[in-house]
C-alpha positions as CSV (number, residue, x, y, z in Angstrom):
1,X,0.1,0.2,-0.1
2,X,1.4,2.9,-1.0
3,X,2.0,5.9,1.9
4,X,0.3,9.2,1.7
5,X,3.2,11.3,1.8
6,X,5.6,9.1,-0.5
7,X,7.5,10.8,-2.8
8,X,6.7,10.5,-6.4
9,X,7.8,13.3,-8.5
10,X,11.0,15.3,-8.1
11,X,11.2,18.5,-9.3
12,X,14.9,20.0,-10.3
13,X,15.4,23.5,-10.7
14,X,17.9,24.5,-13.0
15,X,19.5,22.7,-15.7
16,X,23.4,23.3,-15.6
17,X,25.5,20.4,-14.7
18,X,24.9,19.4,-11.4
19,X,21.1,19.7,-12.3
20,X,21.1,17.6,-15.1
21,X,23.6,15.0,-13.0
22,X,20.5,15.3,-10.4
23,X,17.5,15.1,-12.9
24,X,19.5,12.1,-14.6
25,X,19.7,10.4,-11.3
26,X,16.3,10.6,-9.8
27,X,14.9,9.5,-13.4
28,X,16.6,6.5,-13.0
29,X,15.6,6.0,-9.6
30,X,12.1,5.4,-10.7
31,X,11.0,9.4,-10.1
32,X,8.9,11.1,-12.7
33,X,11.2,14.1,-13.4
34,X,10.1,17.4,-13.8
35,X,13.6,19.4,-15.1
36,X,13.2,23.0,-15.6
37,X,15.4,26.2,-16.7
38,X,14.8,29.5,-17.6
39,X,17.2,29.2,-20.1
40,X,15.4,27.3,-23.6
41,X,19.0,26.3,-24.9
42,X,20.7,25.1,-21.5
43,X,17.0,23.0,-20.9
44,X,16.9,21.4,-24.4
45,X,21.3,20.5,-24.1
46,X,20.6,19.3,-20.7
47,X,17.5,17.1,-21.9
48,X,19.4,15.9,-25.0
49,X,22.4,14.9,-22.3
50,X,19.9,12.8,-19.9
51,X,17.8,11.2,-22.8
52,X,21.2,10.1,-24.9
53,X,22.3,8.0,-21.7
54,X,22.9,4.6,-22.3
55,X,21.0,3.8,-19.0
56,X,17.4,5.7,-20.3
57,X,15.1,3.4,-21.9
58,X,11.7,4.3,-23.0
59,X,9.6,3.4,-19.7
60,X,12.0,6.5,-18.3
61,X,12.1,8.5,-21.4
62,X,8.4,8.9,-20.4
63,X,8.7,10.0,-17.1
64,X,10.9,13.3,-18.1
65,X,9.1,16.6,-18.3
66,X,10.8,19.8,-18.9
67,X,9.6,23.2,-18.1
68,X,10.5,26.3,-18.6
69,X,8.7,28.4,-15.3
70,X,9.2,27.6,-11.9
71,X,5.8,27.6,-11.4
72,X,5.0,24.7,-13.5
73,X,7.7,22.7,-12.3
74,X,6.9,22.9,-8.7
75,X,2.9,22.7,-8.7
76,X,3.0,18.7,-9.0
77,X,6.5,18.4,-7.1
78,X,6.7,16.3,-4.0
79,X,10.0,16.8,-3.8
80,X,12.1,20.5,-5.4
81,X,15.5,20.7,-5.6
82,X,16.8,23.9,-6.1
83,X,20.4,23.8,-8.2
84,X,21.2,27.0,-9.0
85,X,24.0,29.6,-8.8
86,X,25.6,29.8,-5.4
87,X,24.0,33.0,-4.4
88,X,21.9,33.6,-1.4
89,X,19.7,36.2,-2.7
90,X,18.8,33.7,-6.0
91,X,18.4,31.0,-3.6
92,X,16.1,33.0,-1.2
93,X,14.2,34.0,-4.7
94,X,13.7,30.4,-5.2
95,X,12.6,29.3,-2.0
96,X,9.9,31.8,-1.6
97,X,8.4,30.8,-4.9
98,X,8.0,27.6,-4.0
99,X,6.7,28.2,-0.5
100,X,3.8,30.2,-3.0
101,X,3.2,27.5,-5.7
102,X,4.5,24.2,-4.5
103,X,1.4,21.5,-2.9
104,X,0.7,20.7,0.6
105,X,3.6,18.5,1.9
106,X,6.3,19.3,-0.7
107,X,9.7,19.3,0.4
108,X,12.3,22.3,-0.5
109,X,15.7,21.4,-0.9
110,X,19.0,23.2,-1.3
111,X,21.9,21.7,-2.6
112,X,24.3,24.5,-1.2
113,X,27.6,23.6,0.3
114,X,28.3,26.9,1.6
115,X,25.1,29.0,2.1
116,X,22.5,28.4,4.9
117,X,19.9,25.9,4.9
118,X,18.2,27.6,7.9
119,X,18.6,30.7,6.3
120,X,16.2,29.8,3.7
121,X,14.1,27.8,5.3
122,X,13.6,31.5,7.3
123,X,11.8,32.7,4.3
124,X,9.1,30.1,4.2
125,X,5.9,29.1,6.4
126,X,7.1,25.6,6.3
127,X,10.9,25.4,7.9
128,X,10.0,21.8,9.2
129,X,10.1,20.9,5.3
130,X,13.4,22.5,4.4
131,X,16.2,20.5,3.6
132,X,19.8,20.6,2.3
133,X,20.8,17.5,-0.5
134,X,24.1,17.5,-1.1
135,X,25.9,15.6,-3.6
136,X,29.4,14.7,-1.9
137,X,31.7,13.5,-4.6
138,X,34.2,10.3,-3.4
139,X,37.2,9.4,-5.5
140,X,36.5,6.3,-7.1
141,X,33.3,5.7,-5.6
142,X,29.4,6.8,-5.7
143,X,28.7,10.2,-5.0
144,X,27.5,9.9,-1.0
145,X,24.0,11.5,-0.5
146,X,24.4,14.3,2.5
147,X,21.0,15.2,4.5
148,X,21.6,18.5,6.2
149,X,18.8,19.3,8.8
150,X,18.3,22.5,10.5
151,X,17.1,22.8,13.7
152,X,13.6,22.9,12.6
153,X,13.3,20.1,9.9
154,X,11.1,17.4,10.6
155,X,12.0,13.2,11.0
156,X,9.7,13.2,8.5
157,X,11.1,15.2,6.0
158,X,14.4,13.4,6.6
159,X,12.9,10.0,6.2
160,X,11.5,10.7,3.1
161,X,14.2,12.2,1.6
162,X,16.4,9.1,2.9
163,X,13.9,7.1,0.9
164,X,15.1,9.3,-2.0
165,X,18.7,8.5,-1.4
166,X,18.2,4.6,-1.0
167,X,16.2,4.4,-4.7
168,X,18.8,6.2,-6.1
169,X,21.8,3.9,-4.5
170,X,23.7,6.7,-2.4
171,X,25.0,6.2,0.7
172,X,23.2,8.7,2.9
173,X,24.2,10.5,5.7
174,X,22.9,13.1,8.0
175,X,24.3,16.4,9.7
176,X,22.8,18.8,11.7
177,X,23.4,22.5,10.7
178,X,23.0,25.3,13.2
179,X,20.3,28.0,13.2
180,X,21.0,31.6,11.0
181,X,23.0,32.9,13.2
182,X,25.3,30.3,13.7
183,X,25.9,29.5,10.6
184,X,26.6,33.6,9.6
185,X,29.3,33.2,12.1
186,X,30.6,30.1,10.4
187,X,30.7,31.5,6.6
188,X,32.2,34.6,8.1
189,X,34.9,33.1,9.6
190,X,35.6,30.8,6.6
191,X,34.4,27.5,8.7
192,X,31.1,26.7,6.8
193,X,31.0,22.6,6.3
194,X,30.8,21.5,2.8
195,X,32.0,17.7,3.4
196,X,31.4,15.1,6.6
197,X,35.0,15.8,7.9
198,X,34.4,19.8,8.0
199,X,31.2,18.9,9.2
200,X,32.9,17.0,12.2
201,X,35.5,20.2,12.8
202,X,32.3,22.7,12.8
203,X,31.0,20.1,16.0
204,X,27.9,19.3,13.8
205,X,26.2,15.7,14.7
206,X,26.6,13.2,11.5
207,X,24.9,10.0,11.8
208,X,25.1,6.6,8.8
209,X,22.4,5.8,7.1
210,X,20.1,3.7,8.8
211,X,20.7,5.1,12.2
212,X,17.5,7.1,13.6
213,X,19.1,10.7,13.7
214,X,19.0,12.1,17.2
């Protein structure tokens, strides 16, 4: 029996290199995938690259949807992943649009390695459904998926995203991010965390996939 809040459709906002790779990964994991970009050329190039992948068959092709407007992309998505430029103002704008047009219970995720997820969550009316999704490179291995939870991220949000990572075949790790003021201090002193080792150095709690975060 299907869970009411099971993630079925994932929207990826931004069709650059990172967005394209994320869209391909979630498509191959069996999700209906909506890829959005305001640049028609960039969107078409990303789609062509995804559809030319040897692992993308006819069934997977039918699950890829392209969108040229964020509002259209997020309306049906259960998980929305922004993969735009690493600029706080731009990402805040994205989360504000998500908050306005997404359906109830949709999760808002940022791929940022250097910006505060808590600050992004603070501009929405649903900080409990905001989380960081970081695809961490590992030489010679499949990228790991780091879930960055803020003080307000719910257990359900973490669990739903953990399942996405499992279906993608990723090793999932969970880190706890400090609140917005703490993150601002970390960034200004050059101590922002981007990997598991730097997260540990910053005093963040880390749990492996399969262990319930405390």
